[in-house]
N, C-alpha and C positions, 0 to 999 in steps of 0.2 A: 550922413555916414556912408550910405550906399554909394554916393557920388565920389566920396574920398577913396573908397575901396576900388572903384573903377579907375580912378586916376592913378592910384598906386600900381594897379595891375597893368595899366597902359605903360607906365614908366618902366616896370620890370620887363615887359615884352620888348620895348624899344632897346633896353640895355642888352637883353639876350640876343636880339637880332644883330645889333652892332658888334657884339663880341663874336658872334658866329661869323659875321662878314670879315672881321679882322683876321680871324683864325684861318678862314678859307683862302685869304690872300697869300698866305705863305710868308716865309722869311724874307725880309728886305734889309739889306745892309752889307757888311763886309766880313769875310772870314779869312784870316791870315794863317797860313800853315807852312810847314817845311817838309821836304822829303830828304831823308838821310839814306844814302846808298852806300855801297861798299867803297866808292871812290870819292864822291863829292856830296855836298848838301845844297839843295836848291830851295829857294823860298818862293811862295806863290801867294796871290791875293785873289779871292773870289769876290766879285761884285754881283749881287743878286737882286733882281726886282721882277716879280711875277714869273713869267716864263723866259725871261732874258737873264743870261749869265755871262759875265766877262771874267776871264782868268788871265791875270798878268803874271808872267815869270819875272822875278826880280833878280838882276845880276849882282855880282859881288860889289859893283860900284854903286849899288842901290838904285840904279836906273832900270826901266822896263826893258827887258831883253826880247820879249815876245808876248803876244796877246792872242787869245782866242775869244771870239764872239759866238755865243751859242744860243740858238732859239730852240728850246726843248719842246715846244708845242709843234713846230713844223719839222723838228729833228734835222736842223741844218746848222752848220758851223763854218766859220771863217778863221783863217790864221793870218795874223798881221805881223809884219816886220817893221818896227818903228825906225830902225836904223836905215833900212833901204826904202822905206815908205811904200811898201808893197803889201797886197793882200791876196789870199788864195782861198777859193771855195774848196772845203775839204770834202772828199768823196766818202760816202758811207759804205764801209766794207761789210763783210759777213759777220753777223753777231758772234761774239766770243762768249761761250757759256761752258759750264762744267756740270755734268750730270749730278743731280742730288743723290743718286745711288752711289756715287764715287767718293762722297765726303761724309765725315762724321761731324755733327754739329753739337756743341755743348754750351749751355748757358752757365757761365761760371758764377761764383759767389762774390768775386772781387768787384770792387767799385773804385772809381777814381774821380776826383774833382779836377776838371780840366777847363781852363778859361771860363770859370764860373758855373759850369754845368756839371751835374751829377751824371756820371757815365757808368754803364753796366757792361760787364765783360761777356764776350762771346768768343768761342774758339772753334775754328773750322780746320779739320785735318783731312789730308788726302795722302794716303800711303803710296799710291801709284806715282804721284808726283813728288813724293818726299817733301811735302810742304805743310806747314802749320801757319795759319794766320790768326793772330789774337787781336780782337777788336774791343774797343771801349766806345759804346754807342751813346750819344746824347740825343734825347728826344725833344723836338720842337717842331716848328712848321718847316722842316727841311725837306719838303717834297721834291725840290729841284735836283737833288743828288742822283736819284735813280734816272732821271731824264738826261743828266750830263753823261753818266756812264753809258747809257744806251745810245745817245747821239754820237758820242765820240768813239764808241765801240772800243772802250778801254780793254787792253789785253793783259795788263799786269795782274798778278795773282790777287792783290788786295781788292781790286775792283771786281774781278771775276767771282771770287769766293763770296764777296759781300752780297751778290745777287742770290745766293743760296739761302740766306737768312730769311726766315718767315716773319721775324719780328722787326724788320728794318723799316717799316712804314714811318715816314717823317723822321727818320733817324739818320744822323750824320756820324760817320766814324771819326771821332775826335782823336783817336789814336789807333793805328794798326801796325802790328809788328809781324813781319814775315820771317820765319826761320825754317830750317830743315829739321828732321826728326832728331838730329844730334844736338840741336839747340844753337846752331850757327846762324847768326842774324844776317839776313840778306838786305832788308830795307825796312825803313820806319817812316810812317806818315804821322805827323803830329800837329794838331791845331794849336796856335799860339795866342790868338786873340779873336774875339767875336764882338762886333759892334753893330747894333741895330740902329739904322738911321736911313733917311731918305736918300735914294740914289738918283742922280740926274739921268734922264733918258739918253742924253748925248753920249754917255759912256758906252752905249751899245751900238753906236753908229760908226761907220768907217770914217776916220778923220779926213778932213779936206786935204787934198794934195796927194793922197794915196792912190796908186794905180794898181789895177788888177794884174797879177802875174799870169802870163800866158806860157804854157808849156811848149 
């Protein structure tokens, strides 16, 4: 009996260690989303594996119009032009932030189910900038999103205000809506599909035949 208990304990320990390891690895797969602006709508696909992130911009012809390869561990990024077969090392600029004292953060009561995830509402308001961004956050192993924003030094309001949220750990904004105080919508980011699957390492490499763009 004692031997059986020890065996069961060992099995449970292995299971917990395996589960913990899988959780720490973070999200691996693809996330498809679109950005709706005042003029046009652009579709994107995130490919995520560990500290490597690839972002493809999909044109109206369903072909890849541009690509970014991001290493969030080393905080480096490259921009690729499939049409011209060129790539460029992106320079890291000054971090874009907004003071927490300048914004009002509210955790709303509303929830939405988006792409199979239960999402919780958060609202960030900045009177000085006449801006309100409403987020619906989904929680999973989405550790990469903070690294992407930091590495690319994103300056759009949705990215900047997202960094003020204290509850954003491992959370991805499946929906963000930017408006002014009068309710006029400026932009919307919306996740369309999430697919967890193995990603090939070659997707994060510069394709053969691409040349470095020299200024």
